[in-house]
C-alpha positions as CSV (number, residue, x, y, z in Angstrom):
1,M,-9.9,-6.3,27.9
2,K,-6.7,-6.8,26.0
3,K,-8.2,-7.7,22.6
4,I,-8.3,-4.8,20.0
5,K,-10.9,-5.2,17.3
6,I,-9.9,-4.1,13.8
7,Y,-12.4,-2.4,11.5
8,D,-11.2,-2.0,8.0
9,T,-12.7,0.8,5.8
10,T,-10.5,0.5,2.7
11,L,-13.5,-0.4,0.5
12,R,-15.3,2.8,1.5
13,D,-13.1,5.5,3.1
14,G,-10.0,4.2,1.2
15,M,-11.9,4.6,-2.1
16,Q,-12.3,8.3,-1.3
17,A,-8.6,8.9,-1.8
18,E,-7.6,10.9,-4.9
19,G,-6.7,8.6,-7.8
20,V,-8.2,5.4,-6.2
21,S,-11.1,3.6,-7.9
22,F,-11.9,-0.1,-7.3
23,S,-14.0,-2.1,-9.7
24,L,-16.6,-4.6,-8.4
25,E,-14.1,-7.4,-9.0
26,D,-11.4,-5.4,-7.2
27,K,-13.6,-4.9,-4.2
28,L,-14.4,-8.6,-4.0
29,A,-10.7,-9.6,-4.2
30,I,-9.8,-7.1,-1.5
31,A,-12.6,-8.3,0.8
32,K,-11.4,-11.9,0.5
33,C,-7.8,-10.7,1.2
34,L,-8.9,-8.8,4.3
35,D,-11.0,-11.7,5.6
36,E,-8.0,-14.0,5.3
37,L,-5.9,-11.5,7.2
38,G,-8.3,-11.9,10.1
39,F,-9.9,-8.5,10.5
40,D,-13.0,-8.3,12.8
41,Y,-15.0,-6.0,10.5
42,I,-14.9,-5.1,6.8
43,E,-16.8,-2.1,5.8
44,G,-18.2,-2.8,2.3
45,G,-19.2,0.6,1.2
46,Y,-21.9,3.3,1.2
47,A,-24.8,1.4,-0.2
48,A,-27.0,4.4,-1.1
49,S,-24.2,6.1,-3.2
50,N,-24.4,4.1,-6.4
51,P,-25.6,0.7,-7.9
52,K,-22.0,-0.8,-7.9
53,E,-21.9,-0.5,-4.1
54,M,-25.2,-2.4,-3.7
55,E,-24.1,-5.0,-6.2
56,F,-21.0,-5.6,-4.1
57,F,-23.1,-6.5,-1.1
58,Q,-25.0,-9.0,-3.2
59,E,-21.9,-10.6,-4.7
60,V,-19.8,-10.6,-1.5
61,R,-22.2,-13.1,0.2
62,K,-21.0,-15.7,-2.3
63,L,-17.5,-15.5,-0.9
64,G,-18.5,-17.0,2.4
65,L,-16.3,-14.8,4.6
66,K,-14.8,-16.8,7.5
67,N,-13.4,-14.2,9.9
68,A,-14.8,-10.8,9.3
69,R,-18.3,-9.4,9.8
70,L,-19.4,-7.3,6.8
71,A,-20.6,-3.8,7.6
72,A,-22.8,-1.5,5.5
73,F,-22.3,2.2,5.9
74,G,-24.8,5.0,5.9
75,N,-26.0,8.2,7.5
76,T,-28.5,8.8,10.2
77,R,-31.9,9.8,8.8
78,R,-32.4,13.1,7.1
79,A,-34.0,15.8,9.2
80,D,-37.0,15.9,7.0
81,S,-37.7,12.2,6.7
82,K,-39.0,9.3,8.9
83,V,-36.7,6.4,9.6
84,S,-39.0,4.0,7.8
85,E,-38.8,6.1,4.7
86,D,-35.2,7.2,4.8
87,V,-33.1,6.3,1.8
88,S,-29.8,5.7,3.6
89,L,-31.2,3.6,6.4
90,N,-33.2,1.4,4.0
91,S,-30.3,1.0,1.7
92,I,-28.4,-0.4,4.7
93,L,-31.2,-2.9,5.3
94,R,-31.2,-4.0,1.6
95,C,-27.5,-4.9,2.0
96,K,-28.6,-7.7,4.4
97,T,-25.4,-7.4,6.5
98,S,-25.3,-8.3,10.2
99,V,-23.5,-5.0,11.0
100,A,-24.5,-1.4,10.2
101,T,-22.3,1.6,10.7
102,L,-24.1,4.9,11.1
103,V,-22.4,8.3,10.9
104,G,-24.0,11.0,13.0
105,K,-23.2,14.6,13.8
106,S,-21.6,15.4,17.1
107,W,-20.2,18.9,16.4
108,E,-22.7,21.7,16.9
109,L,-21.1,23.6,13.9
110,H,-22.2,20.7,11.6
111,V,-25.6,20.4,13.2
112,R,-26.3,24.1,12.7
113,D,-24.5,24.8,9.4
114,V,-24.7,21.5,7.5
115,L,-27.8,19.7,8.8
116,G,-29.7,23.0,9.4
117,C,-31.6,21.7,12.4
118,S,-31.6,22.3,16.1
119,L,-29.3,20.6,18.5
120,D,-32.2,18.7,20.2
121,E,-33.5,17.6,16.8
122,N,-30.1,16.1,16.0
123,L,-30.2,14.1,19.2
124,K,-33.6,12.7,18.2
125,I,-32.2,11.9,14.7
126,C,-29.3,9.9,16.1
127,S,-31.5,8.1,18.7
128,E,-34.2,7.2,16.2
129,S,-31.8,6.0,13.5
130,V,-29.9,3.7,15.9
131,S,-33.1,2.4,17.4
132,Y,-34.5,1.6,13.9
133,L,-31.6,-0.5,12.9
134,K,-31.4,-2.2,16.3
135,S,-35.1,-3.1,15.9
136,K,-34.1,-5.0,12.8
137,G,-31.7,-7.2,14.8
138,I,-28.5,-5.5,13.3
139,E,-25.3,-4.8,15.3
140,T,-25.0,-1.1,15.1
141,I,-21.8,0.9,15.2
142,F,-22.3,4.7,15.7
143,D,-19.6,6.8,14.2
144,A,-19.7,10.2,16.0
145,E,-18.4,12.4,13.1
146,H,-16.0,15.3,14.1
147,F,-16.3,14.1,17.7
148,Y,-13.0,15.6,18.9
149,D,-13.6,19.0,17.3
150,G,-17.2,18.9,18.7
151,Y,-16.0,18.0,22.2
152,K,-13.4,20.8,22.1
153,A,-16.1,23.3,21.0
154,N,-19.0,22.1,23.3
155,P,-18.1,19.0,25.4
156,E,-21.5,18.8,27.0
157,Y,-23.3,18.5,23.6
158,A,-20.8,16.1,22.1
159,M,-21.4,13.7,25.1
160,Q,-25.1,14.1,24.7
161,V,-24.9,12.8,21.2
162,L,-23.0,9.7,22.4
163,S,-25.7,9.3,25.2
164,A,-28.4,9.4,22.6
165,A,-26.8,6.7,20.5
166,A,-26.0,4.6,23.5
167,G,-29.5,4.9,24.9
168,A,-30.9,3.7,21.6
169,G,-28.8,0.6,21.8
170,A,-25.6,1.3,19.9
171,D,-23.1,-1.5,20.2
172,V,-20.0,0.6,19.6
173,L,-19.4,4.3,20.0
174,V,-16.7,5.4,17.6
175,L,-15.0,8.8,18.2
176,C,-14.0,10.3,14.9
177,D,-11.2,12.9,14.2
178,T,-12.8,13.6,10.8
179,N,-10.8,16.7,10.0
180,G,-7.6,15.0,11.2
181,G,-6.4,18.1,13.1
182,S,-6.3,16.7,16.7
183,L,-3.0,15.9,18.5
184,P,-2.3,12.8,20.5
185,E,-2.5,14.4,23.9
186,E,-5.9,15.8,23.1
187,V,-7.1,12.5,21.8
188,E,-5.9,10.6,24.8
189,E,-7.5,13.0,27.2
190,I,-10.9,13.2,25.5
191,S,-11.0,9.5,24.8
192,G,-10.3,8.8,28.5
193,V,-13.3,10.9,29.5
194,V,-15.5,9.0,27.1
195,C,-14.3,5.6,28.3
196,K,-15.0,6.5,31.9
197,E,-18.4,7.9,31.0
198,F,-19.5,4.8,29.1
199,P,-17.7,1.8,30.8
200,S,-20.2,-0.8,29.6
201,I,-20.0,0.1,25.9
202,E,-17.2,-0.6,23.5
203,I,-15.5,2.6,22.4
204,G,-13.8,2.9,19.0
205,I,-11.7,5.5,17.2
206,H,-11.5,6.7,13.6
207,T,-8.7,9.0,12.7
208,H,-7.6,11.0,9.6
209,N,-4.0,12.0,8.9
210,D,-4.2,15.7,8.1
211,S,-1.7,16.6,10.8
212,D,0.3,13.4,10.2
213,C,-1.0,12.0,13.6
214,A,-3.5,9.4,12.5
215,T,-1.5,6.4,13.8
216,A,-0.3,8.2,16.9
217,N,-3.9,9.2,17.7
218,C,-5.0,5.6,17.3
219,L,-2.4,4.5,19.9
220,A,-3.3,7.4,22.2
221,G,-6.9,6.2,22.0
222,I,-5.9,2.7,23.0
223,R,-3.9,4.1,26.0
224,A,-7.1,5.8,27.1
225,G,-9.2,2.6,26.9
226,V,-10.4,2.4,23.2
227,R,-10.7,-1.1,22.0
228,H,-12.1,-0.8,18.5
229,I,-9.8,0.7,15.7
230,Q,-10.9,1.9,12.3
231,G,-8.4,2.4,9.5
232,T,-7.4,1.4,6.0
233,I,-4.6,-0.6,4.4
234,N,-1.7,1.6,3.4
235,G,-3.5,4.6,5.0
236,L,-5.6,5.2,1.9
237,G,-8.3,7.8,2.4
238,E,-9.7,11.2,1.6
239,R,-7.3,14.2,1.6
240,C,-4.2,13.0,3.6
241,G,-5.6,9.5,4.3
242,N,-6.7,7.5,7.2
243,A,-4.9,5.6,10.0
244,N,-2.7,3.1,8.3
245,L,-3.5,-0.4,9.6
246,C,-0.2,-1.7,8.2
247,T,1.5,0.5,10.9
248,V,-1.2,0.5,13.6
249,I,-1.4,-3.3,13.8
250,P,2.3,-4.1,14.5
251,N,2.5,-1.1,16.8
252,I,-0.4,-2.5,18.8
253,A,1.0,-6.1,18.8
254,Y,4.7,-5.6,19.2
255,K,5.0,-2.2,21.0
256,M,1.9,-2.2,23.2
257,G,1.4,-5.9,23.9
258,F,-2.3,-6.1,23.0
259,E,-3.9,-9.0,21.2
260,V,-4.9,-8.0,17.7
261,L,-4.0,-10.6,15.0
262,T,-2.0,-13.8,15.3
263,P,1.7,-13.5,14.6
264,E,1.1,-15.7,11.5
265,K,-1.4,-13.2,10.2
266,I,0.8,-10.2,10.9
267,R,3.6,-11.9,8.9
268,T,1.4,-11.4,5.8
269,L,1.0,-7.6,6.2
270,T,3.7,-6.7,3.7
271,K,2.1,-9.0,1.1
272,V,-1.3,-7.5,1.8
273,S,0.1,-4.0,1.5
274,H,1.6,-4.7,-1.9
275,F,-1.5,-6.5,-3.1
276,I,-3.7,-3.4,-2.3
277,F,-1.2,-1.1,-4.1
278,E,-1.1,-3.4,-7.1
279,I,-4.9,-3.9,-7.4
280,G,-5.4,-0.1,-7.1
281,N,-2.7,0.5,-9.7
282,L,-0.8,2.7,-7.2
283,V,2.9,3.2,-6.8
284,P,4.0,1.6,-3.5
285,V,5.3,4.0,-0.8
286,M,8.8,2.8,-0.3
287,N,9.5,4.5,3.0
288,M,6.2,3.3,4.7
289,P,7.0,1.9,8.1
290,Y,7.1,-1.9,8.6
291,V,5.9,-2.9,5.1
292,G,7.6,-0.4,2.7
293,G,10.5,-1.6,0.5
294,S,12.8,0.8,2.4
295,A,11.6,0.0,5.9
296,F,14.6,-2.3,6.5
297,A,16.9,-1.0,3.7
298,H,20.3,0.0,4.8
299,K,22.8,2.1,2.8
300,G,25.5,3.4,5.1
301,G,28.6,1.2,5.4
302,L,28.8,1.7,9.2
303,H,25.2,0.7,9.6
304,I,25.6,-2.5,7.6
305,D,28.8,-3.4,9.4
306,A,26.9,-3.1,12.7
307,L,23.9,-5.0,11.4
308,C,26.1,-7.9,10.4
309,K,27.2,-8.1,14.0
310,N,23.8,-7.6,15.6
311,K,20.6,-6.9,13.6
312,R,19.1,-5.1,16.6
313,S,21.7,-2.4,16.1
314,Y,19.7,-0.7,13.3
315,E,16.4,-2.6,13.1
316,H,13.7,-2.0,15.7
317,I,11.9,-5.3,15.0
318,E,12.6,-8.4,13.0
319,P,11.6,-7.6,9.4
320,E,10.2,-11.2,9.0
321,S,7.7,-10.5,11.7
322,V,5.7,-8.4,9.3
323,G,6.7,-10.3,6.2
324,N,9.4,-7.9,5.1
325,E,13.2,-8.4,4.8
326,S,16.5,-6.6,5.3
327,R,18.0,-5.1,2.3
328,F,21.6,-3.8,1.8
329,L,21.8,-1.0,-0.8
330,I,24.8,-0.8,-3.0
331,S,26.1,2.6,-3.9
332,E,29.2,4.8,-4.0
333,L,28.6,5.4,-0.2
334,S,28.9,1.7,0.5
335,G,31.9,0.2,2.3
336,K,33.3,-3.3,2.0
337,S,30.9,-4.4,4.8
338,S,28.0,-3.5,2.5
339,I,29.4,-5.5,-0.3
340,L,30.2,-8.5,1.9
341,A,26.7,-8.4,3.4
342,R,25.1,-8.4,0.0
343,L,27.4,-11.2,-1.2
344,E,26.4,-13.3,1.8
345,K,22.7,-12.6,1.0
346,T,23.3,-13.9,-2.5
347,K,25.0,-17.0,-1.1
348,I,28.4,-16.1,-2.4
349,V,31.3,-16.9,0.0
350,K,32.8,-13.9,1.8
351,D,35.9,-12.6,0.1
352,K,37.3,-9.3,1.1
353,K,39.5,-8.9,-2.0
354,L,36.4,-9.6,-4.2
355,A,34.4,-7.1,-2.1
356,A,37.1,-4.4,-2.6
357,E,37.1,-5.0,-6.4
358,I,33.3,-4.9,-6.6
359,L,33.2,-1.7,-4.5
360,S,35.8,0.0,-6.8
361,R,33.7,-1.0,-9.8
362,V,30.5,0.2,-8.3
363,Q,32.1,3.6,-7.4
364,K,33.4,4.0,-10.9
365,L,30.1,3.1,-12.5
366,E,28.1,5.4,-10.2
367,N,30.5,8.2,-11.1
368,E,29.4,7.5,-14.7
369,G,25.7,7.8,-13.8
370,Y,24.8,4.2,-12.8
371,Q,22.8,3.6,-9.7
372,F,22.4,0.1,-8.1
373,E,20.0,0.9,-5.2
374,A,17.0,0.0,-7.3
375,A,18.8,-2.3,-9.7
376,N,19.5,-5.4,-7.7
377,A,19.6,-7.6,-10.8
378,S,22.2,-5.5,-12.6
379,F,24.3,-5.6,-9.4
380,D,24.1,-9.4,-9.3
381,L,25.1,-9.7,-12.9
382,L,28.0,-7.3,-12.3
383,V,29.3,-9.5,-9.5
384,R,29.1,-12.5,-11.8
385,K,31.1,-10.7,-14.4
386,I,33.8,-9.6,-12.0
387,M,34.0,-13.2,-10.6
388,G,34.3,-14.6,-14.2
389,T,31.2,-16.8,-13.7
390,Y,28.9,-14.8,-16.1
391,K,28.1,-16.5,-19.4
392,P,25.9,-14.5,-21.8
393,S,22.7,-16.2,-22.8
394,F,22.9,-14.6,-26.3
395,E,25.0,-12.5,-28.5
396,L,23.6,-9.3,-30.0
397,L,24.3,-8.8,-33.7
398,K,22.3,-5.6,-34.1
399,Y,19.1,-3.9,-33.2
400,Q,17.2,-1.1,-34.9
401,V,14.2,1.1,-34.0
402,A,12.0,3.0,-36.4
403,V,9.4,5.6,-35.4
404,E,7.0,6.8,-38.1
405,Q,4.4,9.6,-38.0
406,R,2.2,10.0,-41.0
407,G,0.1,13.1,-41.0
408,D,-2.6,12.9,-38.3
409,L,-2.5,9.1,-38.1
410,E,-1.3,7.2,-35.1
411,M,2.4,6.9,-34.7
412,D,3.9,3.5,-35.7
413,T,6.9,2.1,-33.7
414,E,8.8,-0.9,-34.8
415,A,12.0,-2.6,-33.6
416,S,14.1,-5.4,-35.1
417,V,16.5,-7.4,-33.1
418,K,19.1,-9.8,-34.6
419,L,20.9,-12.0,-32.1
420,K,22.7,-15.3,-31.9
421,V,22.0,-18.1,-29.4
422,G,24.7,-20.8,-29.7
423,D,24.9,-21.4,-33.5
424,Q,21.4,-20.2,-34.3
425,V,20.6,-16.7,-35.5
426,E,17.2,-15.1,-34.8
427,H,16.0,-11.9,-36.5
428,L,12.6,-10.8,-35.4
429,I,10.5,-7.7,-35.4
430,G,8.4,-6.3,-32.5
431,V,5.7,-3.6,-32.6
432,G,5.0,-1.5,-29.6
433,D,3.5,1.7,-28.2
434,G,6.9,3.3,-28.1
435,P,10.6,2.4,-28.8
436,V,11.2,0.6,-25.5
437,N,8.0,-1.4,-25.7
438,A,8.9,-2.4,-29.3
439,L,12.4,-3.4,-28.3
440,D,11.2,-5.4,-25.4
441,S,8.7,-7.2,-27.6
442,A,11.4,-8.0,-30.3
443,L,14.0,-9.1,-27.7
444,R,11.7,-11.5,-25.9
445,R,10.2,-12.9,-29.1
446,S,13.7,-13.7,-30.3
447,L,14.5,-15.6,-27.1
448,E,11.3,-17.3,-26.2
449,H,12.1,-20.3,-28.4
450,F,15.3,-20.9,-26.5
451,Y,14.2,-19.8,-23.0
452,P,10.4,-20.4,-22.7
453,A,10.3,-19.1,-19.1
454,I,10.7,-15.6,-20.5
455,K,7.0,-15.7,-21.3
456,E,6.3,-15.5,-17.5
457,M,8.1,-12.1,-17.1
458,H,6.9,-8.6,-17.9
459,L,8.0,-5.0,-17.4
460,I,6.1,-3.2,-14.6
461,D,7.9,0.1,-14.3
462,Y,10.2,2.3,-16.4
463,K,11.9,5.4,-15.2
464,V,14.2,7.9,-16.9
465,R,16.5,10.4,-15.1
466,V,18.9,12.9,-16.6
467,V,22.3,12.4,-15.0
468,N,24.2,15.6,-16.0
469,A,21.5,18.1,-16.8
470,H,24.0,20.9,-17.6
471,E,24.8,19.1,-20.9
472,G,21.2,19.8,-22.1
473,T,20.0,17.4,-24.8
474,A,23.4,15.8,-24.9
475,A,23.2,14.8,-21.3
476,K,23.4,11.2,-20.1
477,V,20.2,9.5,-19.0
478,R,19.8,6.7,-16.5
479,V,17.0,4.2,-17.2
480,I,15.7,2.0,-14.4
481,I,13.4,-0.9,-15.3
482,K,11.4,-3.0,-12.9
483,S,10.4,-6.5,-14.1
484,R,8.5,-9.3,-12.5
485,D,7.5,-13.0,-12.9
486,K,5.4,-15.3,-10.8
487,H,7.9,-15.3,-7.9
488,S,9.9,-12.1,-7.7
489,I,10.5,-8.5,-8.8
490,W,13.9,-7.2,-9.9
491,G,15.4,-4.0,-11.1
492,T,18.0,-3.2,-13.8
493,V,19.8,-0.1,-14.9
494,G,21.3,1.4,-18.1
495,V,23.2,4.6,-18.7
496,S,24.0,6.4,-22.0
497,E,23.7,9.7,-23.9
498,N,21.2,7.8,-26.1
499,I,18.0,7.0,-24.3
500,I,17.3,4.0,-26.5
501,E,20.8,2.5,-25.7
502,A,20.3,3.1,-22.0
503,S,16.9,1.4,-22.2
504,W,18.4,-1.5,-24.2
505,Q,21.1,-2.1,-21.5
506,A,18.4,-2.3,-18.8
507,L,16.2,-4.6,-20.9
508,V,19.1,-6.9,-21.6
509,D,20.0,-7.1,-18.0
510,S,16.4,-7.8,-17.1
511,V,16.1,-10.7,-19.5
512,E,19.6,-12.1,-18.7
513,Y,18.7,-12.0,-14.9
514,K,15.5,-13.9,-15.6
515,I,17.2,-16.6,-17.7
516,Q,20.1,-17.1,-15.2
517,K,18.1,-17.1,-12.0
518,D,15.9,-19.9,-13.5
519,M,18.9,-22.0,-14.4
C-alpha cells in the first residue's frame, strides 16, 4: 500500500504550543484551509476540555468539509467509571463526528504512577473504551501514548495494549513518541515489529520533536510499514512541537515516492504555512525547510553564480513544487553574479557595469549600517536611483513629532507631515500609539488623495537594531519595516543616529515602493 494518510492535529495538539491560542473563528478558518489542502483527517479538538471546543464541532458541520474526515479526541474511560457514564467518551459522542481518536496508556510507568491501576485493569479500560465507540458506528483510532518508551521498558505489555485495542475493533493503531526522546533507528525497529505483528490493521505514528527527530522518526516509521502520519502545520505543539507536516509531506512525496497529496496541493504548502502563522499571530520561522522564507534564499556570490548556470547546484528540489521561490540576497558579501541574478529577477536587462556600480554602492551603504537582505523594496528603489529611472512621488518639506506625557495620564503622540505632490502642498497631522505609528498615519493621510491605493497597505513588522553599540546612546540604529498589501509583502530599511529619522527613511521607501509598483 503506497498511499500515506495524513492526520492533522493542529487544532488540538498544535494549540498546546506555548503562545498559541485559536479563537472559534480561527479554528473554523484553519479547518477549511486544511480540508482544501486535502488531508485525510482533521482532529478538531478535545471536546471535554471546554465549551469552545464543543461549539467548534457544532459549527464546523456548517462548512461542509469535502476531503477530510473530522475526528474528535478524548481519553479512554477513567478507571473508576463505566464507559456509558464516562465524561470523555460521551463528549466524543456529542461531537457527532464519524471518527474518534482515543488516547490510552501503553507504558507501565504511566499505568502505575498516573492512572493508579493495575496493568490488567488498563488493558480492560482500553478494550472497553474502543468497543464502546465502535458499538456506536464510529471509526476509532487508538493512540497508544508513550508507546516507544513503553516498548523499551516492557515490550510484552506495550504489545498487549495494542492487542486489547485491536481485539476491540480499533481501525488504526497509532504509535506515539509522546516524550519525543526516541531516535530514528529505535522507531524504525520497533515500528517494524508492530507492523509484522498486526499486518491486517493500519499502523500510524505520532511523534514529538524534543530530540529534534520528529520528522526523521515519521520517515523511519514509514520505512518500517507505517501508513498513517499524525502531525501539525509548522510543527506547532507542546514543548518542542510535533512532526511538521510542511516538511514531512514533501519528504514523503518527493524523497520517498509515496502517494500523499497531489502535486497541485503540495504546491500550496508555503501558502498554508504562512496562513497558519498569520492567523496564530506568530512570527514565521524563516529557516524552516521547504516553506520558510530562507529555504531557497542564497547569499554567497559563488552559490548564486552556480545557480544561474544550473539551479540544481544549490537547490535540492524546485522551490515552486512547494509554492516557494528562489531568493537572491544582496549584501556586502555579494558578487556581481548576485546583483545580476537579482536584476534578472526584477526584469532588468543584464548589465555588468551596472551590477558593479550597484555592488559598490551596496557595500558602501552596508559599511554605514544598512542591510538589504530583508529590505528588498529599498534595494529595488536603490537600483532605480542608480539607473536614473527613479522619480520621487512626493517632496518632503518637513515633518515633526511631538510626544507629551501629562502626569499619570496616557501618553499622547502626534506627528505632522508637510509635503508637496506636483504643485499641491499637503500638511496633515497623524495621531498614533508611538512616534512611528503617528508618522506612518500622517504620511499616508497626506498621500491618499493622490495615490488611493495606499489605503490597501499596512505595516506588519518593525524592528530596530543598534549598529555600532560601542557608541552608546549616540550609536546608529537600523530600522527594518515590513509592509504588505493584498498581493505582496516587502521590506525597507533606514539608518541614522536618530531613531525617528531611520524610521522615516524606511517608511518613505515603503510608501514609495507601493506607489511605484502599482504604476
